[in-house]
VEXDREN-2710 file (C-alpha; in Angstrom, 1 decimal):
% VEXDREN-2710
k/r/px/py/pz
1/MET/0.0/0.0/0.0
2/ILE/1.3/3.4/-0.9
3/THR/1.1/5.7/2.1
4/THR/3.5/8.5/1.5
5/LYS/4.4/10.8/-1.5
6/LYS/7.9/9.3/-1.3
7/GLU/6.5/5.8/-1.8
8/LEU/4.2/7.1/-4.6
9/ASN/7.2/8.5/-6.5
10/ARG/9.2/5.3/-5.9
11/TYR/6.4/3.2/-7.3
12/LEU/6.0/5.5/-10.3
13/THR/9.7/5.6/-11.0
14/LEU/10.0/1.8/-10.9
15/ASP/6.9/1.3/-13.0
16/LYS/8.4/3.7/-15.6
17/LYS/11.8/2.0/-15.4
18/VAL/10.6/-1.5/-16.4
19/TYR/9.2/0.0/-19.6
20/GLY/12.5/1.8/-20.3
21/ILE/10.7/5.1/-20.4
22/THR/13.0/8.1/-20.2
23/LYS/10.6/11.0/-21.0
24/LYS/9.0/13.0/-18.2
25/ARG/5.3/12.7/-19.2
26/PRO/3.2/10.4/-21.3
27/SER/2.2/11.5/-24.8
28/PHE/-1.2/13.1/-25.3
29/TYR/-2.2/10.2/-27.5
30/GLY/-0.7/6.8/-26.7
31/ASP/1.4/5.5/-23.7
32/TRP/-1.7/3.7/-22.4
33/HIS/0.2/1.3/-20.2
34/TRP/2.0/4.2/-18.5
35/LYS/-1.2/6.3/-18.1
36/PHE/-2.9/3.2/-16.6
37/LEU/-0.1/2.7/-14.1
38/ILE/0.0/6.4/-13.1
39/ALA/-3.8/6.4/-12.4
40/LEU/-3.5/3.1/-10.5
41/ARG/-0.6/4.3/-8.3
42/HIS/-2.3/7.7/-7.6
43/GLU/-5.5/6.0/-6.7
44/GLU/-3.6/3.7/-4.3
45/TYR/-2.0/6.7/-2.7
46/HIS/-5.2/8.7/-2.2
47/PHE/-7.0/5.6/-0.9
48/ALA/-4.6/5.4/2.0
49/GLN/-5.0/9.1/2.9
50/SER/-7.9/10.7/4.8
51/GLY/-9.6/14.0/4.3
52/CYS/-11.9/15.7/1.8
53/TYR/-9.2/16.5/-0.7
54/HIS/-8.0/12.9/-0.8
55/ARG/-11.5/11.5/-1.2
56/ILE/-12.0/13.8/-4.2
57/MET/-8.7/12.9/-5.7
58/LYS/-9.3/9.2/-5.1
59/ARG/-12.5/9.5/-7.2
60/PHE/-10.7/11.4/-9.9
61/TRP/-7.9/8.9/-10.2
62/ALA/-10.4/6.0/-9.9
63/MET/-12.2/7.3/-12.9
64/LEU/-9.0/7.4/-14.9
65/HIS/-7.9/4.0/-13.7
66/THR/-11.2/2.5/-14.7
67/HIS/-11.2/4.4/-18.1
68/TYR/-7.7/3.1/-19.0
69/GLY/-8.5/-0.4/-17.6
70/VAL/-11.6/-0.7/-19.7
71/LYS/-9.8/0.6/-22.8
72/MET/-7.1/-2.0/-22.5
73/GLY/-9.2/-4.9/-21.0
74/TRP/-7.5/-4.9/-17.6
75/ASP/-9.3/-5.4/-14.3
76/ILE/-6.5/-4.7/-11.9
77/PRO/-7.6/-3.4/-8.5
78/ILE/-5.6/-1.1/-6.3
79/ASN/-3.1/-2.4/-3.8
80/THR/-2.6/-5.8/-5.4
81/PHE/0.8/-5.3/-7.2
82/GLY/4.1/-4.1/-5.9
83/PRO/6.3/-1.6/-7.7
84/GLY/7.7/-2.3/-11.1
85/LEU/4.6/-3.8/-12.6
86/LYS/5.0/-4.6/-16.3
87/ILE/2.0/-5.4/-18.4
88/ASN/3.1/-6.6/-21.8
89/HIS/0.0/-6.5/-24.0
90/PHE/-3.5/-5.1/-24.4
91/GLY/-6.1/-7.8/-23.7
92/LEU/-8.0/-9.4/-20.8
93/ILE/-6.3/-9.5/-17.4
94/VAL/-8.4/-10.1/-14.3
95/VAL/-7.0/-10.0/-10.8
96/ASN/-8.9/-10.5/-7.6
97/ALA/-8.8/-7.6/-5.2
98/ASN/-7.5/-9.7/-2.4
99/ALA/-4.6/-11.3/-4.3
100/ARG/-1.1/-10.0/-3.4
101/ILE/1.6/-9.9/-6.0
102/GLY/5.2/-8.7/-5.3
103/ALA/7.5/-6.3/-7.0
104/PHE/8.6/-6.5/-10.6
105/CYS/5.8/-8.8/-11.8
106/ASP/5.8/-9.2/-15.6
107/ILE/2.3/-10.2/-16.7
108/HIS/0.9/-11.0/-20.1
109/GLN/-2.6/-10.9/-21.6
110/GLY/-5.2/-13.5/-20.9
111/VAL/-4.1/-14.0/-17.2
112/ASN/-6.6/-14.6/-14.5
113/ILE/-5.5/-14.4/-10.8
114/GLY/-8.5/-15.3/-8.7
115/GLN/-10.3/-16.8/-5.8
116/HIS/-11.2/-20.4/-5.4
117/GLY/-13.5/-21.2/-2.5
118/LEU/-16.0/-19.3/-0.4
119/HIS/-13.6/-17.3/1.8
120/GLN/-12.3/-14.0/0.4
121/ASN/-8.7/-15.0/1.4
122/ASP/-8.8/-18.0/-0.8
123/VAL/-6.5/-16.1/-3.3
124/PRO/-2.9/-16.4/-4.4
125/ILE/0.1/-14.7/-2.9
126/ILE/2.8/-14.3/-5.5
127/GLY/6.4/-13.3/-4.8
128/ASP/8.7/-10.8/-6.4
129/ASN/10.2/-11.0/-10.0
130/VAL/7.6/-13.4/-11.2
131/TRP/7.0/-13.8/-15.0
132/ILE/3.4/-14.8/-15.8
133/GLY/2.9/-16.1/-19.3
134/PRO/-0.1/-15.5/-21.6
135/GLY/-3.3/-17.2/-20.6
136/ALA/-2.1/-18.4/-17.2
137/LYS/-4.8/-19.1/-14.6
138/ILE/-3.7/-18.8/-11.0
139/PHE/-6.3/-19.4/-8.3
140/GLY/-6.9/-20.6/-4.8
141/LYS/-5.2/-20.1/-1.5
142/ILE/-1.7/-20.8/-2.9
143/THR/1.8/-19.3/-2.7
144/ILE/4.1/-18.8/-5.6
145/PRO/7.7/-17.9/-4.5
146/SER/9.9/-15.2/-5.9
147/ARG/11.8/-15.4/-9.2
148/CYS/9.5/-18.0/-10.8
149/ALA/8.2/-18.2/-14.4
150/ILE/4.7/-19.4/-15.0
151/GLY/4.3/-20.9/-18.4
152/ALA/1.7/-19.9/-21.0
153/ASN/-1.8/-21.4/-20.5
154/SER/-0.8/-23.0/-17.2
155/VAL/-3.4/-23.7/-14.6
156/VAL/-1.8/-23.1/-11.2
157/ASN/-4.0/-24.4/-8.3
158/LYS/-1.4/-25.5/-5.8
159/SER/1.5/-23.9/-3.9
160/PHE/5.2/-24.2/-4.8
161/GLU/8.0/-23.7/-2.3
162/GLU/11.2/-23.5/-4.4
163/GLU/12.3/-20.2/-5.9
164/ASN/13.9/-19.8/-9.4
165/ILE/11.7/-22.5/-11.0
166/THR/9.5/-22.7/-14.1
167/ILE/5.9/-23.8/-13.5
168/ALA/3.8/-25.0/-16.4
169/GLY/1.1/-27.4/-17.5
170/ILE/-2.5/-28.3/-16.6
171/PRO/-2.4/-28.7/-13.7
172/ALA/0.9/-26.9/-13.2
173/LYS/4.0/-28.6/-12.0
174/LYS/7.7/-27.8/-11.8
175/ILE/9.4/-28.1/-15.1
END
């Protein structure tokens, strides 16, 4: 959760860095990924603050976050991803609001990270530096460690303990 302006700037800097962006502001037309991340991070910041100003700004950034999310087919709620989020393509991405994904996640289109079960905490916890391939489905109360790769079209419904592995298949297993 982003609670200070310093953290907000850190998140925005790291999000920008993973795309290799060097310019100061997004273009008027284009740069949709970057605009989405700016709106997402600002909404996260204002969500954590209190007061009338922050409520108004949260609504403003929520509208932009929703606008860019719909435009690109992404349903990524606030406070789910750590800094350095890289989304590689336009296309459907759905993430449960209770899931927690670490820093420097690299995610492709067609990914679904969701709940399996009746309890709202029956969602994945994913570590840092995880690559999630196109079409991967990750669901249930599971843990994916840091520095893993999840193969394209994999269905991950069980936890893995070992870092630095590739997970793939239906159901997913260590490759």
